[in-house]
C-alpha positions in Angstrom: 127.9 121.9 -6.6 127.7 125.0 -4.4 125.3 127.2 -6.5 122.8 128.4 -3.9 123.2 131.5 -1.7 125.3 133.4 -4.2 123.1 136.4 -4.9 124.1 139.2 -7.1 125.1 142.3 -5.3 125.9 145.9 -6.3 129.5 145.1 -7.0 128.5 142.5 -9.5 126.1 144.9 -11.2 128.8 147.5 -11.5 131.2 144.9 -13.0 128.8 144.1 -15.8 127.4 147.4 -17.1 126.5 145.9 -20.4 124.5 143.1 -18.9 120.7 143.5 -18.2 118.4 141.1 -16.4 121.1 139.8 -14.1 119.8 137.5 -11.3 123.0 136.3 -9.7 126.6 135.5 -10.4 127.7 131.9 -9.5 131.1 130.2 -9.0 131.7 126.5 -8.4 134.8 124.5 -7.6 133.8 122.2 -10.5 134.4 125.2 -12.9 137.6 126.7 -11.6 138.1 130.2 -12.6 134.7 130.6 -14.3 131.9 132.8 -13.2 128.4 132.2 -14.5 126.1 135.2 -14.7 122.5 134.0 -14.7 120.1 136.3 -16.5 116.5 136.5 -17.5 116.5 137.2 -21.2 113.7 139.1 -22.9 114.4 137.5 -26.3 116.5 134.5 -27.4 115.4 134.1 -31.1 117.8 136.2 -33.1 117.3 137.4 -36.7 120.4 137.1 -38.8 121.2 140.4 -40.6 120.1 140.5 -44.2 123.7 141.2 -45.4 124.9 137.8 -44.1 125.2 134.9 -46.6 124.5 132.1 -44.1 121.9 129.5 -45.2 119.6 130.2 -42.3 117.7 133.2 -41.0 117.5 132.7 -37.2 119.8 131.7 -34.4 119.4 130.8 -30.7 122.3 131.1 -28.2 121.5 130.2 -24.6 125.0 131.1 -23.5 127.4 134.0 -24.1 131.1 133.4 -23.5 132.5 129.9 -23.5 134.6 127.8 -21.1 136.0 125.9 -24.1 138.5 128.8 -24.2 139.5 128.1 -27.8 142.3 130.6 -28.7 141.0 131.0 -32.2 137.2 131.4 -31.5 135.7 133.8 -34.0 133.0 134.9 -31.5 135.4 136.5 -29.0 134.6 140.1 -29.9 130.9 139.7 -29.1 131.9 139.8 -25.4 132.9 143.5 -25.8 129.2 144.3 -26.3 128.9 143.5 -22.5 131.9 145.7 -21.6 133.9 142.5 -21.1 137.1 141.8 -22.9 137.5 139.4 -25.8 140.3 137.5 -24.1 140.2 136.0 -20.7 136.7 137.4 -19.9 135.3 135.5 -22.9 136.7 132.3 -21.4 135.7 132.9 -17.8 132.6 135.2 -17.6 129.8 133.1 -19.1 126.3 134.5 -19.4 123.5 132.0 -18.9 120.0 132.7 -20.1 118.3 130.6 -17.6 114.8 131.3 -19.0 115.8 130.6 -22.6 113.4 127.7 -23.2 110.4 129.5 -21.8 111.1 132.7 -23.7 111.8 130.8 -27.0 108.5 128.9 -26.7 106.6 132.1 -26.3 108.3 133.7 -29.3 107.6 130.6 -31.5 103.9 130.8 -30.6 103.6 134.3 -32.2 101.3 134.3 -35.2 104.0 135.8 -37.4 106.5 132.9 -36.9 106.9 131.0 -40.2 109.0 128.1 -38.9 112.2 129.0 -40.6 115.4 127.0 -39.9 117.0 127.9 -36.5 120.7 127.3 -36.0 122.5 126.8 -32.7 126.2 126.9 -32.0 126.7 129.9 -34.3 128.2 132.1 -31.6 129.1 130.1 -28.5 128.7 126.4 -27.9 125.2 125.4 -26.5 126.8 122.2 -25.2 129.7 123.7 -23.4 130.3 122.1 -19.9 127.8 124.5 -18.2 125.0 122.8 -20.0 125.5 119.7 -17.9 124.4 121.9 -14.9 121.8 124.2 -16.4 120.1 121.7 -18.8 118.7 124.5 -21.1 118.9 122.6 -24.4 116.2 120.0 -23.8 113.6 122.7 -23.3 114.9 124.6 -26.3 114.7 121.4 -28.5 111.2 120.7 -27.3 110.1 124.3 -28.0 111.5 124.1 -31.5 110.1 120.7 -32.4 106.7 121.4 -30.8 106.3 124.5 -33.0 107.3 122.6 -36.1 110.6 124.5 -36.5 113.6 122.7 -38.1 116.9 123.3 -36.4 120.6 122.4 -36.4 123.3 122.3 -33.7 127.0 122.7 -34.1 129.1 121.7 -31.0 132.4 120.5 -29.6 130.6 119.4 -26.4 130.0 115.8 -25.6 127.2 116.8 -23.3 125.1 116.5 -26.4 125.1 112.7 -25.9 122.7 113.2 -23.0 120.1 114.6 -25.4 120.4 112.0 -28.2 117.2 110.1 -27.3 115.3 113.4 -27.4 117.0 114.6 -30.7 116.2 111.2 -32.3 112.6 111.4 -31.2 112.0 114.9 -32.5 113.8 114.2 -35.7 110.6 112.3 -36.7 108.7 115.7 -36.3 111.1 118.2 -37.8 114.4 118.0 -39.7 117.4 118.0 -37.2 121.0 118.6 -38.2 124.0 117.8 -36.1 127.5 119.1 -36.7 130.6 118.3 -34.6 133.6 120.7 -34.8 137.1 119.0 -34.7 140.2 120.8 -35.8 143.0 118.2 -35.1 143.9 114.9 -33.5 147.2 116.0 -31.8 146.3 115.9 -28.1 149.1 118.2 -27.0 148.3 120.9 -29.4 144.6 120.5 -28.7 145.2 121.1 -25.0 147.1 124.4 -25.8 144.6 125.6 -28.4 141.3 124.5 -26.9 142.0 123.9 -23.2 138.4 123.5 -22.1 137.2 121.2 -24.9 136.6 117.4 -24.8 139.5 115.5 -26.4 139.5 114.7 -30.1 138.8 111.1 -29.4 135.8 112.0 -27.3 134.4 114.1 -30.1 134.9 111.3 -32.6 133.0 109.0 -30.2 130.3 111.7 -30.1 130.0 111.4 -33.9 129.6 107.6 -33.6 126.9 108.1 -31.0 125.0 110.6 -33.1 125.1 108.2 -36.1 124.1 105.2 -33.9 121.1 107.3 -32.9 120.0 107.5 -36.5 120.9 111.2 -37.0 123.0 112.7 -39.7 126.3 114.1 -38.4 128.7 116.3 -40.4 132.1 117.3 -39.1 133.7 120.7 -39.4 137.5 120.4 -39.8 137.8 123.8 -38.4 139.8 125.8 -38.2 142.8 124.7 -40.3 145.7 126.6 -38.9 148.5 127.4 -41.4 151.8 125.8 -40.4 150.2 123.9 -37.5 147.5 121.6 -38.8 147.6 122.0 -42.6 150.1 119.3 -43.4 148.9 116.4 -45.7 149.7 113.9 -43.0 147.6 115.7 -40.3 144.7 116.3 -42.6 144.7 112.8 -44.0 144.8 111.3 -40.5 142.0 113.5 -39.3 139.7 112.9 -42.3 140.4 109.1 -42.0 139.3 109.2 -38.3 136.2 111.3 -39.2 135.2 108.8 -41.9 135.8 105.8 -39.5 133.5 107.5 -37.0 130.7 107.4 -39.6 130.4 111.1 -40.3 128.0 111.9 -43.1 130.2 114.7 -44.5 133.1 117.0 -43.7 133.7 120.7 -44.4 137.2 122.1 -44.2 137.4 125.7 -43.0 140.7 127.6 -42.7 141.4 130.0 -39.8 140.0 133.5 -40.0 141.0 136.1 -37.5 138.5 138.8 -36.8 139.2 141.7 -34.5 139.3 140.5 -30.9 140.2 137.0 -31.9 143.1 138.3 -33.9 144.9 140.0 -31.0 144.2 137.1 -28.6 145.5 134.5 -31.1 148.5 136.7 -31.9 149.6 136.6 -28.3 149.3 132.8 -28.2 151.2 132.4 -31.4 154.1 134.6 -30.3 154.4 132.6 -27.1 153.9 129.1 -28.5 155.2 129.3 -32.1 157.3 132.5 -32.6 158.8 131.0 -35.7 155.4 131.2 -37.4 154.8 134.9 -36.7 156.3 136.2 -39.9 154.2 133.8 -42.0 151.0 134.8 -40.3 151.8 138.5 -40.7 152.1 137.8 -44.4 149.0 135.6 -44.7 146.7 137.9 -42.8 148.2 141.2 -43.9 145.0 142.3 -45.7 142.5 141.5 -43.0 140.7 138.7 -41.3 140.6 136.2 -44.1 143.2 134.2 -45.9 143.8 135.1 -49.5 142.9 133.2 -52.7 146.3 131.7 -53.1 146.3 129.8 -49.7 142.7 128.7 -50.2 143.4 127.2 -53.6 146.5 125.5 -52.2 144.5 124.1 -49.3 141.7 123.0 -51.6 144.1 121.2 -53.8 145.4 119.3 -50.8 142.1 118.6 -49.2 139.9 117.7 -52.2 141.6 114.3 -53.0 141.6 113.5 -49.3 137.9 114.1 -49.0 137.3 111.8 -52.0 139.6 109.2 -50.7 137.7 109.0 -47.4 134.2 109.2 -48.9 133.6 112.7 -47.5 133.5 114.8 -50.6 130.4 116.9 -51.1 127.9 115.4 -53.5 127.5 118.7 -55.5 129.3 122.0 -55.9 132.7 123.1 -57.0 136.1 121.8 -56.0 136.5 124.6 -53.4 133.2 124.0 -51.7 134.9 122.3 -48.8 137.4 125.1 -48.3 135.5 128.3 -48.1 137.1 131.7 -48.0 135.2 135.0 -47.7 131.9 133.4 -48.6 129.9 131.6 -45.9 130.7 127.9 -45.6 128.1 125.2 -46.2 127.2 123.1 -43.2 126.7 119.4 -43.5 123.9 119.4 -40.9 122.0 122.1 -42.7 123.5 125.4 -41.5 126.8 127.1 -40.9 128.5 129.2 -38.2 127.9 132.7 -39.6 129.0 136.2 -39.3 126.9 139.3 -39.3 129.0 141.0 -41.9 132.3 140.6 -43.7 135.4 142.6 -42.8 137.4 142.3 -46.0 139.0 145.7 -46.0 140.3 146.3 -42.4 144.0 146.8 -42.1 145.4 145.3 -38.9 148.7 144.4 -37.4 149.0 140.8 -36.2 151.7 141.4 -33.7 
């Protein structure tokens, strides 16, 4: 890979006015169309705002932006904080915190650190393809385990397989939770929705490898897209495959469309499935989240399927596996959260 000799210049600095600590910007033929902006971060341990209802208080995100390029990614709008757009820039301008492990280790050594749960994969995927090059996660995992801090990881990235021996080893020291995100089995639709992700079969194989390593592995059936992946046949087939892979649980989460994601998804929907546009306008007329009627309908469809395949939650109500405006539970011990709800915004889908 041709990474050396690509120093940051004034033009790159001007192109990223929201980005501090920039060392260099890197392109490689192995990542066509993607630029990696290597930065020295001053902090990587992020406190979750008190208004959030996620079951963890801290997160670590070694990357910003994601080459998975999922059309529906809820984190897209975070790229606008860097004066980049939530669409193609999110897919192709990836920030890499190259000193993440060292900075995290220093933060965890502070006297005030109380070893609260740390969640990863809550914004962008820590095991996206770039992790195969930068190898930031082993150092992060060692820093967390060495400080006695429990943690969890949510990913679509099969690069996690590389770190399974390490994860199994540190699981003897601190609780480790693993979650794999998988929205569908249809390979054609997956390529259009998630063009940079491993195939559904590769992710099912990842679940098997995690379980073979002696670690728990929950699966997020997420997101469920109305009219595209919410049929009984599609959900039954997906849950059957998840159960066959040995998952320790499954959580079904319907699509939510926050600002930034909403506009990007709307363009995709109009181009790929124009017949569904009127339905989506109706379903998301009041904001980012689907209404109670759809969630109840989906729960009624999903609940017996979860039971049939041995994936139903051991406690909680019938709708626990189909969250709405509340934060979802996460089988591995955490959930992909949001800093605040946006229940009241009025937006036009198209």
